[in-house]
C-alpha positions in Angstrom: -0.3 0.1 0.2 1.5 3.4 -0.7 1.9 6.3 1.3 -1.2 8.0 -0.9 -3.6 5.3 -0.2 -3.0 5.2 3.7 -3.2 8.6 4.0 -6.5 8.3 1.9 -7.4 5.8 4.1 -6.4 7.8 7.0 -7.8 11.4 6.1 -11.6 9.3 5.6 -11.5 7.4 8.7 -10.4 10.7 10.7 -14.3 11.1 12.2 -15.2 7.3 13.0 -11.7 6.4 14.7 -12.2 7.2 18.0 -15.3 4.5 18.2 -13.5 1.7 17.2 -9.9 2.0 18.3 -10.2 -0.4 21.0 -7.0 -2.6 20.2 -5.1 0.8 19.9 -5.9 1.4 23.0 -5.1 -1.8 24.4 -1.4 -1.6 22.7 -1.4 2.1 23.6 -1.6 1.5 27.4 0.5 -1.9 27.1 2.9 0.6 25.9 2.8 2.9 28.6 3.3 -0.1 31.4 6.2 -0.9 29.3 7.8 2.8 30.0 7.1 3.1 33.4 10.1 1.4 34.6 12.2 2.7 32.1 14.5 5.9 32.7 15.3 8.4 30.4 15.3 12.4 30.3 13.6 13.1 27.1 13.3 16.4 25.7 11.7 15.7 22.0 9.1 13.0 21.7 7.8 12.0 18.4 4.6 10.0 18.6 4.5 8.6 15.5 1.6 7.6 13.5 -0.5 9.8 16.0 -3.9 9.3 14.7 -6.0 11.2 16.9 -3.8 12.0 19.9 -4.9 9.7 22.3 -0.9 8.6 22.7 0.3 12.0 22.6 -1.7 13.1 25.6 -0.6 10.3 27.7 3.2 11.2 27.0 2.8 14.3 28.0 1.6 13.5 30.9 4.7 11.0 31.6 6.8 13.7 29.9 6.1 16.5 31.3 8.9 19.0 30.1 9.4 17.3 27.1 7.9 18.7 23.9 5.3 16.1 21.5 5.5 16.0 18.2 2.7 14.8 16.7 3.7 13.1 13.3 0.5 11.3 10.9 0.7 11.1 7.4 -3.2 12.0 7.3 -4.0 15.9 8.1 -7.2 15.0 8.9 -5.9 13.3 11.9 -3.8 15.8 12.8 -6.7 18.1 12.4 -8.8 15.9 14.8 -5.7 15.7 17.4 -5.6 19.4 17.4 -9.0 20.0 17.8 -8.4 18.3 21.3 -5.4 19.7 22.9 -5.3 22.0 25.7 -4.2 25.1 25.6 -1.4 24.3 28.0 -0.1 21.7 25.5 3.3 21.8 24.2 2.3 19.0 21.2 3.7 20.3 17.8 1.3 18.8 14.9 3.5 17.8 12.0 2.4 15.9 8.4 5.1 13.6 7.3 5.7 10.3 6.0 7.5 7.8 8.8 10.0 6.7 5.9 11.0 10.6 5.5 11.1 12.4 9.3 12.0 16.4 8.9 14.0 16.2 12.2 17.8 16.4 12.2 19.8 13.8 12.6 20.2 12.3 16.7 18.1 15.1 17.3 14.8 13.0 19.3 15.1 11.3 22.6 12.1 8.9 22.3 10.1 7.3 19.3 7.0 6.2 20.0 5.1 3.8 17.6 1.8 2.5 18.1 0.5 0.0 15.5 2.0 2.1 13.0 4.5 -1.1 11.7 0.7 -3.0 10.4 0.5 -0.4 7.4 4.5 0.1 6.2 5.0 -2.5 3.0 8.5 -2.4 4.5 9.4 -1.6 7.6 13.5 -1.0 7.0 13.4 2.7 5.7 11.1 3.4 8.8 13.5 2.2 11.0 16.4 3.7 9.4 14.3 7.0 9.6 13.8 6.5 13.5 17.7 5.4 13.7 19.0 8.2 12.2 16.7 10.6 14.2 17.6 8.9 17.5 20.0 10.2 19.7 22.6 8.1 21.1 20.5 5.8 23.7 17.5 7.6 22.5 14.6 5.0 23.0 12.4 3.2 20.0 8.6 1.8 21.8 6.4 0.3 19.4 4.0 -2.2 19.0 2.4 -4.1 16.1 0.6 -7.2 15.2 2.3 -10.6 15.2 1.7 -13.0 12.3 -0.8 -15.2 14.1 -3.1 -12.5 14.1 -6.1 -12.6 12.1 -5.8 -15.9 11.2 -8.2 -17.1 7.9 -9.6 -13.7 7.9 -6.5 -12.2 5.9 -4.6 -13.3 2.6 -1.1 -12.2 4.3 0.1 -12.4 7.7 1.9 -9.6 9.1 5.5 -9.7 9.6 7.5 -12.5 11.5 8.8 -11.1 14.6 12.4 -12.1 13.8 12.3 -10.3 10.6 11.1 -7.2 12.2 14.2 -7.8 14.9 16.6 -8.0 12.7 15.8 -4.9 10.5 15.7 -3.0 13.9 19.6 -4.5 14.3 20.5 -3.7 10.2 19.0 0.0 10.5 21.6 0.7 13.6 19.0 0.1 16.3 20.2 -2.1 19.4 19.0 -4.4 22.0 16.1 -4.9 21.2 13.5 -6.8 23.3 10.1 -8.2 22.3 7.3 -9.4 23.9 3.8 -10.8 22.9 0.6 -10.6 24.5 -3.1 -11.9 23.0 -6.4 -10.4 22.6 -9.6 -11.8 21.9 -12.4 -9.4 20.7 -15.7 -11.4 20.2 -18.4 -10.4 17.2 -21.9 -11.0 16.7 -21.6 -11.5 13.1 -18.8 -10.4 10.1 -21.1 -6.9 9.6 -20.0 -5.7 13.1 -16.4 -6.7 12.2 -16.3 -5.2 8.9 -18.2 -2.1 10.3 -15.1 -1.3 13.3 -12.1 -2.2 10.6 -13.8 0.4 8.4 -14.1 2.9 11.2 -10.1 2.8 11.6 -9.8 2.6 7.7 -8.4 -0.6 8.3 -10.7 -2.9 5.8 -8.4 -4.0 3.5 -6.5 -6.0 7.0 -9.4 -8.8 6.2 -10.1 -10.8 3.6 -12.8 -9.3 0.8 -14.8 -12.0 0.5 -15.6 -11.7 4.0 -18.8 -10.0 4.2 -19.6 -13.6 2.0 -19.5 -15.5 5.3 -22.9 -15.9 7.5 -24.1 -12.7 9.2 -25.2 -14.9 12.4 -22.1 -16.4 13.0 -20.4 -15.4 16.1 -17.1 -14.8 15.4 -14.0 -14.7 18.2 -11.3 -12.1 16.5 -7.6 -13.5 17.9 -4.6 -11.0 18.0 -1.6 -11.5 18.8 -0.1 -8.3 20.2 3.2 -7.8 20.0 5.8 -4.9 22.2 9.0 -4.0 21.2 11.7 -1.5 22.4 15.4 -0.6 21.5 18.0 1.8 21.7 19.7 4.6 19.3 23.3 4.1 18.8 24.1 0.6 17.7 25.9 0.0 14.1 23.9 0.3 10.9 24.7 -2.6 8.8 25.8 -2.4 5.4 24.5 -4.1 2.6 24.6 -7.8 3.1 26.6 -7.5 6.1 24.5 -9.4 9.2 26.2 -8.6 12.7 23.5 -10.2 15.1 22.0 -13.7 14.8 17.7 -12.0 14.6 17.0 -15.7 16.6 19.0 -14.8 19.3 16.3 -11.5 20.4 14.3 -12.0 23.5 11.3 -12.5 23.5 8.8 -12.9 26.3 5.4 -14.8 26.5 3.2 -12.7 29.0 
């Protein structure tokens, strides 16, 4: 999916996004819990793929002295987020592609990305940009969906976590740690599932023929929630160069 396609989907979903963002809310809260024990002095924090700004408001509370930089490809999402901004907020709203960030090298302390990666056809350029803008020992914290998510409802699985870990290290991000949680969501029928996915701009994530299934069929949606963090300042691999066995990346099942 091209950046233009993603932008159009999220522009169209800006008005309904908050009504069906419970999966993103779950992983947002999970990321914030994982952030609690980490000590880092942050002046600039990027909320990458900020959508309507829910994570940004939580990040303002976590990093009280920091400037939050809300970055999203959708101008309408940013407008929605800006409408919720308190007059004391120091958040800045920027429309940009995650693979072409408008920030100087090593100028950012934290990058927070909640469910951005499932929208990326190739994570490597995004990781390269995050590695570029993060300062030495800066923190990249993210949540995404694992390959066990939406089994039977999706043509292609989400990225394998070892491939994600390999891409992180190859981009110059170091010491990645991943952990996995599970979420089961029960829908009354396929129609209600399609409505929720459409509301957040993610109708493409499920098979085109899903609506041909029985509308009377109760459906359990299984999601593999993957949380990860890593640090700036690692060695960026050259083409064809491999320095770390991704199979040795620590994965904790919760």
